[in-house]
C-alpha positions in Angstrom: -2.0 -4.0 -8.4 -1.0 -3.2 -11.8 -0.2 -6.9 -12.5 -4.0 -7.7 -12.4 -5.3 -8.2 -15.9 -8.6 -6.0 -16.7 -11.4 -8.5 -17.0 -12.4 -9.3 -20.7 -16.1 -9.4 -19.5 -18.3 -6.3 -20.7 -21.7 -5.2 -19.2 -24.1 -5.9 -21.8 -25.7 -2.3 -21.6 -22.4 -0.5 -22.4 -22.9 2.2 -25.0 -21.6 1.2 -28.6 -20.2 3.6 -31.1 -21.4 3.3 -34.9 -19.0 0.7 -35.5 -20.1 -1.7 -32.7 -17.5 -1.1 -30.2 -17.7 0.1 -26.6 -15.2 2.6 -25.1 -13.6 -0.4 -23.1 -12.8 -2.1 -26.6 -10.5 0.8 -27.0 -8.6 0.3 -23.7 -5.2 -1.7 -23.1 -3.4 -3.2 -20.2 -3.4 -1.7 -16.8 -1.1 1.6 -16.5 2.0 0.9 -14.7 2.8 4.5 -14.3 3.1 6.5 -11.2 -0.5 7.4 -9.8 -1.7 10.8 -11.1 0.9 10.8 -13.9 -0.3 13.3 -16.8 0.4 10.4 -19.3 -2.5 8.5 -18.0 -4.9 11.4 -18.8 -3.5 11.5 -22.5 -4.1 7.8 -22.9 -7.6 8.3 -21.8 -8.0 11.1 -23.9 -7.0 9.1 -27.0 -9.5 6.1 -26.1 -12.3 8.7 -25.9 -11.5 10.1 -29.2 -11.0 7.1 -31.1 -14.1 5.8 -29.7 -16.1 9.0 -30.5 -14.8 8.9 -34.0 -15.9 5.5 -34.5 -12.3 4.1 -35.5 -12.0 0.4 -36.0 -9.2 -0.7 -33.6 -7.7 -2.7 -36.1 -7.2 0.3 -38.6 -4.8 2.0 -36.2 -0.9 1.4 -36.2 0.5 3.0 -32.9 4.3 3.5 -32.6 6.7 4.7 -29.7 10.2 5.3 -28.8 11.6 4.8 -25.3 10.7 6.6 -22.0 7.6 6.8 -19.7 5.6 8.2 -22.7 6.4 5.6 -24.9 5.2 2.9 -22.6 1.8 4.3 -23.0 0.5 2.7 -26.2 0.5 -0.4 -24.2 -2.4 1.2 -22.1 -4.6 1.9 -25.2 -5.8 0.6 -27.9 -5.0 -3.0 -26.9 -6.4 -4.4 -30.5 -4.4 -2.2 -32.7 -1.1 -2.8 -34.2 2.0 -1.7 -32.2 5.5 -1.3 -32.3 8.0 0.0 -29.7 11.3 1.5 -31.4 14.4 2.2 -29.9 15.2 5.8 -28.4 14.3 8.8 -30.7 13.6 6.6 -33.8 9.8 6.2 -33.9 9.4 8.6 -36.7 11.5 6.8 -39.1 10.0 3.5 -38.4 6.5 5.1 -38.8 7.6 6.7 -41.9 8.6 3.2 -43.5 5.4 1.5 -42.1 3.3 4.4 -43.8 4.9 4.3 -47.1 4.2 0.3 -47.1 0.6 0.5 -46.1 -1.2 3.8 -46.4 -4.5 2.4 -45.4 -3.9 2.7 -41.9 -4.0 5.6 -39.3 -0.7 6.0 -37.8 -0.5 7.4 -34.3 3.2 8.2 -33.0 3.7 8.8 -29.4 6.8 10.2 -27.8 8.1 12.2 -25.1 10.2 15.2 -24.8 13.3 13.4 -23.9 12.4 11.0 -26.9 11.9 13.6 -29.7 13.6 16.9 -28.3 17.0 15.5 -27.5 18.1 11.9 -29.3 15.2 12.1 -31.5 15.3 15.7 -32.5 16.5 15.2 -36.3 13.9 12.3 -36.8 11.0 14.6 -35.6 12.2 17.4 -37.9 12.2 15.3 -41.0 9.0 13.5 -40.4 7.3 17.0 -39.9 9.2 18.7 -42.9 8.3 15.7 -45.2 4.7 15.8 -44.4 4.0 12.2 -43.2 0.5 11.7 -42.4 0.3 10.8 -38.8 -0.8 11.9 -35.4 2.2 12.5 -33.5 1.8 13.4 -29.8 4.3 14.2 -27.4 3.9 14.0 -23.6 6.0 16.9 -22.5 7.0 16.7 -18.9 10.3 18.5 -19.0 12.2 15.7 -17.2 13.9 12.3 -17.7 11.3 10.3 -15.4 12.8 6.7 -15.9 16.2 8.3 -14.9 15.1 10.1 -12.0 14.3 13.6 -13.0 17.2 15.2 -14.9 16.0 18.2 -17.1 15.1 17.5 -20.6 15.7 19.7 -23.5 12.1 21.0 -23.0 12.7 22.4 -19.7 12.3 26.2 -19.5 15.3 28.2 -18.5 15.2 29.1 -14.8 13.0 26.3 -13.7 14.0 24.3 -10.6 14.6 20.5 -10.4 13.0 18.7 -7.6 16.5 19.0 -5.7 16.6 22.8 -6.3 19.0 22.9 -9.2 18.3 25.8 -11.7 18.1 24.8 -15.2 20.5 27.2 -17.2 19.8 25.9 -20.9 17.7 27.4 -23.3 14.4 25.3 -24.0 13.7 23.4 -27.3 10.1 24.5 -28.4 8.7 21.7 -30.5 5.5 23.5 -31.2 7.7 26.3 -32.9 9.6 23.8 -34.7 6.6 22.1 -36.2 5.3 25.3 -37.4 8.6 26.5 -39.0 9.1 22.8 -40.7 5.8 23.0 -42.4 3.6 20.7 -40.1 -0.1 21.3 -41.3 -1.8 20.7 -38.0 -0.1 22.2 -35.0 -1.6 22.2 -31.4 -0.8 22.2 -27.8 -2.9 21.1 -24.9 -2.5 20.1 -21.1 -3.3 16.8 -19.8 -5.3 18.0 -16.9 -7.8 19.6 -19.8 -9.6 16.9 -21.2 -12.2 19.1 -22.9 -9.8 20.7 -24.7 -7.3 17.6 -25.5 -10.1 15.1 -26.8 -11.4 17.5 -29.6 -7.6 18.3 -30.3 -6.7 14.6 -30.9 -10.0 14.0 -32.9 -9.0 16.7 -35.3 -5.3 15.4 -35.5 -6.5 11.7 -36.2 -8.7 13.1 -39.2 -6.3 15.6 -40.7 -4.6 14.6 -44.0 -1.0 15.5 -43.4 1.3 15.9 -40.5 -0.3 16.8 -37.2 1.5 17.6 -33.9 -0.1 17.8 -30.9 2.4 18.9 -27.8 0.8 18.1 -24.3 2.3 19.5 -21.1 2.1 16.4 -18.9 3.2 16.9 -15.4 5.5 14.4 -14.0 4.3 14.0 -10.3 7.3 12.1 -9.2 9.9 14.7 -10.2 8.5 17.7 -11.7 5.3 18.7 -9.9 6.7 21.2 -7.4 7.0 24.6 -6.8 9.6 26.5 -9.4 8.7 23.7 -12.1 7.1 25.2 -15.2 5.5 21.8 -16.0 3.5 21.4 -12.6 -0.1 21.2 -12.7 -0.2 24.2 -10.5 2.0 26.3 -12.8 0.0 25.5 -16.2 -3.2 26.1 -14.7 -2.1 29.5 -13.6 -0.3 30.3 -17.0 -2.5 28.7 -19.5 -3.8 30.9 -22.1 -6.3 29.0 -24.7 -6.3 30.5 -28.1 -9.2 28.6 -29.4 -11.6 25.8 -28.4 -12.2 23.2 -31.0 -15.4 21.0 -32.0 -15.4 18.3 -34.6 -18.3 18.2 -36.7 -20.0 16.3 -39.6 -18.7 16.5 -42.9 -19.0 19.4 -45.4 -18.4 20.1 -49.1 -16.4 23.3 -49.4 -12.7 23.4 -48.8 -12.2 27.2 -47.8 -12.6 28.4 -44.1 -15.6 30.0 -43.6 -17.4 31.9 -40.5 -20.0 30.0 -38.8 -23.4 31.4 -37.6 -22.2 31.5 -34.2 -19.0 33.2 -34.7 -16.7 30.4 -35.1 -14.5 29.5 -38.0 -15.2 26.3 -40.2 -12.2 24.7 -41.9 -13.0 22.0 -43.9 -10.6 19.2 -44.1 -9.3 16.9 -47.1 -11.2 14.0 -46.1 -14.5 16.0 -45.6 -14.7 16.3 -42.0 -15.0 19.7 -40.5 -12.9 21.4 -37.7 -15.0 24.4 -36.1 -12.9 26.6 -34.0 -14.0 29.4 -31.5 -11.3 31.7 -30.8 -10.7 32.9 -27.3 -8.0 35.2 -28.1 -9.8 38.2 -30.0 -8.8 38.2 -33.7 -6.4 35.1 -33.7 -6.6 33.5 -36.9 -5.2 29.7 -36.7 -5.0 29.4 -40.3 -2.3 31.8 -40.4 1.0 30.4 -39.7 3.0 33.4 -39.3 0.5 34.6 -36.8 0.8 31.3 -34.8 4.6 31.9 -34.5 4.3 35.3 -33.4 1.8 34.3 -30.9 4.0 31.7 -29.5 6.8 34.2 -28.9 4.4 36.9 -27.7 3.1 34.5 -25.0 6.6 33.2 -24.1 7.8 36.5 -23.3 4.9 37.2 -20.9 5.6 33.6 -19.3 2.2 32.4 -20.5 1.5 29.1 -22.3 -0.7 29.2 -25.5 -2.8 26.3 -25.9 -5.5 25.1 -28.5 -5.3 24.6 -32.1 -2.6 26.9 -33.3 -2.2 26.3 -36.8 -4.1 24.1 -39.3 -4.2 23.9 -43.0 -7.3 22.9 -44.7 -5.8 21.1 -47.8 -2.6 19.4 -46.8 -0.4 17.4 -49.0 1.4 14.4 -47.3 4.6 12.3 -48.5 2.6 9.9 -50.6 1.5 13.0 -52.5 5.0 14.5 -53.0 6.3 11.1 -53.9 3.3 10.4 -56.2 3.0 6.7 -54.8 0.5 4.2 -56.1 -3.0 4.4 -54.3 -2.6 0.6 -53.6 -0.5 -0.1 -50.6 2.9 -1.1 -51.4 2.5 -4.2 -49.2 -0.3 -5.4 -51.5 1.9 -5.3 -54.7 3.3 -8.4 -56.3 6.8 -9.3 -57.3 6.2 -8.2 -60.9 5.0 -5.0 -60.1 7.7 -4.1 -57.3 10.5 -5.4 -59.8 9.1 -4.9 -63.4 12.7 -6.1 -64.9 15.7 -4.7 -66.8 13.7 -3.1 -69.7 11.7 -1.0 -67.3 14.9 -0.1 -65.4 16.8 0.8 -68.6 13.7 3.1 -69.7 13.9 4.8 -66.3 17.5 5.6 -66.3 17.3 6.9 -70.0 14.8 9.4 -69.0 17.3 10.7 -66.2 20.1 11.4 -68.7 
């Protein structure tokens, strides 16, 4: 019954957040994905995160590429700006929109086929340039729209629904994001809402390139015995390295121990991430340690989830380019094209 539109009426006693919206106001259309698809759980987590953060829906720009995952922005934040790009090109379109209007919150939703195959170069450059965005990959290891072929993130030795064994090495987008300079890197599981919602909240409030890889089982083509992206496999092999809370703004910008043994990591916008390490001695502010952890857990057949790395004072693309604080889409012709004399002075300074 997915063709039935959601009723616009709201119960008068629905709880509202500080900006006057109910949770229903952050929803979108009825999902047309398979019943039980992990992607719908991610959409629900995004809805919950935005509602809890008191984000006004019209301040969000959501972009996607092609695939089951890239259909999901239609199912959340129905009152937000949206753009469904072509296959693998979401990061470059988002980068252009971000440069034109830095006042919006940018949310890019992609899949393992969209980001780890045809869009791998686009993903890499968005991370290394520090585009301020929340980049969520809904990772199921298969091409669901074309009947379950292995994607680039499928693990070596995993079996398809038809029994074919994958012989290719997987692309680890989390490891790539760490190596390329992303300043907020996390991995979660669509079936773990308690972990996923705070991770998305932290990513939305982060001041740089935030990447969240979410293992999201495909119930139609990759939820069987032999799959390393199934619900059962991930639950058995998942090792959370940290639990994350999102708390009120703080003044200091240096990581500091909290009274209950957690680690508070203040962000550039005044918000604070509170981390509780599950793995003894793990430091989420150490990029090298995060890379080592990924390799160690991978060698043991385990999946490290949680906030793997965060930088307290990130720089974004606008800082690197020294752009004006006033959004480019608000500048007039005289400011954007100051004339021949200004161009000649600029050229003279480059000689």
